[in-house]
N, C-alpha and C positions, 0 to 999 in steps of 0.2 A: 027591069034588073037589075040596075045602079040601085033605087029606093029600095028594093027589098034587102040588100043588102046592107045599105046604113041602115034598116029597122034592126037587123042582127046583130050587128055591129052596138046599136044601142045599149039591146038587150042583152048582153053579153060582158057590155062595161057595166050593167046595173048588178047582176047577179054572180059576177065573179068575185067582187067584194065580199056582199053576204055569205058567199060561201068559204072563204077566207075565214072572214069574223066567226063563224059556227064551228068550224074546225077548230079554229082556237079555243073559243067559249068550251066544246066538250072534252080538247086535251088537257085545258085546264082545271077543266071538274075530275078528272079522270087521274090527275098527278095529285090533286086535293086528296082523291079519296084514297090514294096509295099511300101520302104521306099522315095521313089522319087513320088508316088502316094500321102503319108504322108507329103510329104514336100510340095508338090505344095496345098495344102490341110490348111497348117497353114496358119493364115493372119497377113501382114509383118504392123509392128509396124509404125504407120505415124502420124505428129502433122498438125494438120487442122487450119485454123483463116477466118473466115468470113470476107470478105470485109469493110471496116472500112468508114463510111459515115460522109463526112464532106466535108470542104475547102482544096485542093493541092494547096500546097505554094513554088514555087520555091523563092530559096532566094540564096544569095552570102557572102560567110563568109572568111573576112581577119582576121589574125592576126597585132598587133602592140601594141603601148606602148603610154602612155597617155604624152601628153608633155602642159606646159603651154604657152599660148600664149603669154606672155609676161615673159620672164624670162631674168635676167639681172645678168653678173658678175661684181660686184664693182671694180673699180680700181682706186687707189688714184691719184690725180694729181699731188702732189708734194712728197719729196722722204722725207725720215727720220723716228726717233724711234715711233712705234705705241704706242702712251701713254694711249689711254684708247678705249677700245671696250663694246659700251653698248648693244651690242643685240647678242643674244644665238641662235641657231639651233632651230626651232619651232615658234621664236616669230615673232608677226605679225608688221610690221612697216609701216607709212604713210610716202610720199611722202614728200622728203623736209625735213623730220625726223633728225636728227645728230643721226648717229649711231656708229662713232668712230672719234676719236682727234689723230692727230698726233703733237708730239713735236713743238709748236709754236713758241720755243726762239728765233731760229736762224732768222727766219722769221718775228718777232714782231721787231726784229733791224734791219733786213732792211730795214723793212717798216719805222720804227723812220728815219733813215739815208734819205730816199726817201723823205719822208715828208719835214725832214725841209730842205734839198736841192731846192724842189719843192718851198717851202712858201720863200725862201731868191729869187732865179730865179723870182717868180711872182710880189716881193715885188720889185726887180730892172726893171721888165718890166714895171710894176705901173709907178713908178718911170721917165723912159724914157719914156713913151708913154705920160703923161705930160708934159714932155718937147716936146718933137716934136710935139704936138698940139698947142705950143707957139712957135715953129719955134725956139724951143733954141737948138737945136741937130739936127745930121744927119739923113736923110732915114736910112743910114747904121747900125748906130748904134740902131738904132728903131729894123730893121727888125736882127739886131743879138741880142738882148736882147728879141724878140718874139721867135724864133727861139730856144733859149738856156731856156726859161721858158716851149715852149712844150715840148722838150727834159727832161726836170726833169719831168712834167707833165706827160708823160707816164712811166717813173721808176716811179713814185709815184703809176701810176696806177697797174702797175703791182705786183709792193711790195704787195700792200692792196689786189690784188686778190690772190697772193699766201697764204697769211697769211690767207685769209677766205677758201681755200682750206684747212686749216688743218683742218677743221671742215668736216667730210667727211659725205655726206648727203644723203638719199635713193632717188633713181631716181623713183621712182614708191610705190604707196600702195600695201604691198604682207605680203610672209612670209618668214622668212629666211632660205634657205633650206642648205648652208654648210658655215664653215666657214674656210678661206685658213692661214689666218694667228692669231696667238694669241698677247697678249699685252707683249710688251718688242722685239717683231719681227721688222726688216727694213723693212718698208712700202718703194713701189718705183712704181711709173706708169707702168712697166711691172710686178707687183707680183701682183694675185686678193687679195681681202681682203676677201668678202662675196658674196656667191652667193643668189639671191633675186626674187622669183616668185609672178605673178598674179595668186594663184590658182582658183579663181572666174572663170576665164577665159581660162578653159582647151581646147585643141581639140587632133585627132589622125590623121596620115598623113596614108592613105592607098594607095597602089599600086595597080590598077584596070587594069583587060587584057582590052585591046583594042577593042575587040569587043563588049563590055557594052558602049563605049564612048557615043552613038549620046543619050543611054536611059538616063544616064545619066548628059549628057545635058540639055535633055530634060524636066527633074524632076528637075533640077535647075532653069528653067525658068519659071516654074510652081510654085516656090516655095518649092519642094522637096516633095509634099504631094504624089508622084506617087511613093516614096520608101519609105518604113517603116524602120527607120533604130535606130535598138535599139544595146547598147555597153553591154555587159556582163565581167564580173570582175571573176577570177578567183574563187570566193567565190560562185557564184552562181547570187548575187546583177546583177538587169540590170536596163540601165540608158537611155534617150532617146536620139537620137543627131540629129542632122541637116548639112546639107552641106553649108559649109560656102565659098568652094572655089575648082575649079575644073579646074587643068592643062591646058593651052593651047595647049600642045605639048604633041606626044605620046614618048615614051622612045625609041629610035632604038635599044639598046644592051637589054632591057628586054620585049620590048611591052608590056608597061604597062602606064597608065597615074595616076598622083596623086591627091586624091581629101582628100581635108581636111575637117576633121567631128569637129564640135564643139560641146561639152557636153553639151544638154539643161538645165540637174536641175541635183541637187543632188551631185555634186561637191563637197561637203563638204567630202564625203567619197572616193573621189578619188585623188591622189597626182601624181604628174610627174614620171614615170620609171614606174609604174604600167602596167603591163601584160591585156590587154585586148583583146578580140574579137568581130570587128563590123560586123552585121550584116545587108544584105541589101535585104528588100522584093523586087523582081523583078515582081513577077506577082501571082496573087491568081485566082485561078478556085473554084468557090463555089459551094457546095452541088455536090458532085460526088462520088462515091466509088472508093477506093484505094485498092491497096494490094501491099505487098512489093516484091521487084525484087528477092529474096530468094525463091517465087512461082514460076519464070519462069523455065521452064524443059528444058533448050537450045531453042532458038530458040522466038517463039511465044507460046509456049503450056504449056498450064496451067492442071495438075491434080485436081481432086475433089472426094469426098466419096460420094459414093451413094447407098444408105440399103447395107453399108457394102464390097463393092465392089468400084473398083478405075476405074473413067474413065477420058478419057482428051477431050479436045477440043483447038482448035488453035484460038486468040484470035488476034485483028489490034491494037498496041500501040498507040495513037496518043497524049496522053497529058501525061507528066512524070516530075519529081524534082530526085533529085541524090538518094532518096529512096523507091520510091512509083510511081506507077502508074494507072493512070484511067483504070476502066473497067465499058461495060454498066449495067444497072438495073439488067440483068436478072443474074447476079451472084450475087445480093443481100442476099442470103438466102442458097446459097451452102457454104459448108465446102470444102474449096480449100486446097490440102496440100501444105503445106510450108515448109516441112522437111518428107524425106522419099522417097522420089516419083522416084531417081534414081532405085530404087530396081522391079519399077511397071511395070506390063504389062497390058493391057486392060482388065479389069473385074478380077484382082488380088484381092483374099480376103484383107482385112485391119482393123488394129486395132488401131482405132481412138484417142488420146488423142488430148486434147485443147493446 
């Protein structure tokens, strides 16, 4: 009897822990399923956007810098001490206006010497010429006097020109951009004096990928109307542009060709060296519905919210630009999911925010 009780006790001690473990296992599974059901029932937050109606514009944007079509660095044509500089940075100048003067004393003395020698040689030639006409002197004396007069005339003209060069003139109408020398400096033909630019004729040089060469050529032939060109400064101001010229070749190294754009108006607020962004309108599709590429859930799949549930559809993209793509009219009133679609399954409950 005692042995029987001992056996029953051993069996009880063996099975009771097993029963406890089994109960705990099934309870945890039940709680897990309950939690999972509860989790599945929680709506997933998503952000939606309705398709935008309007024009789809394809643009090409190129960065560059403003240049002056006519920008000249003025160099003195004679050497000497810079005696006067009549302009400063920002001053407007006219063509042939005297902007600086080199000390002319040395060149004045040279001119006076050359003038005296020339007048003397010319007087001698005039006298010999009269004698030659009356056969009172030889042809040799006549030719010698003539050559001497011409030589002194050349020296006279050179001295006169050098004296005139001491007055340095502006070669164009424009604005002084930079001074390279100051009064008292030694001026010389190899030393720049000032830089002057015509600010009424500004341009931007754009390097365009070769795949657009034919399109730009056609636009240039037709007056540029097919390419709406806008030039934007860093402060947001925009200026119209037009094509001035297109390079006749494509660079073998960069596979780009150069297009020169002139600023059509508003040049008073632009200056050479300013950073600008030039945009070319390549094409425009009018009156279509578009969505951002952020709405694409890989491939051509779109998710949209309907009656608090997520649904998906496959589309075919036929037209797009860098940011958006065209969808059909059937998408016009749908709330397309643009954020949060990566957590979705078909018919998942969603919490929508615009």
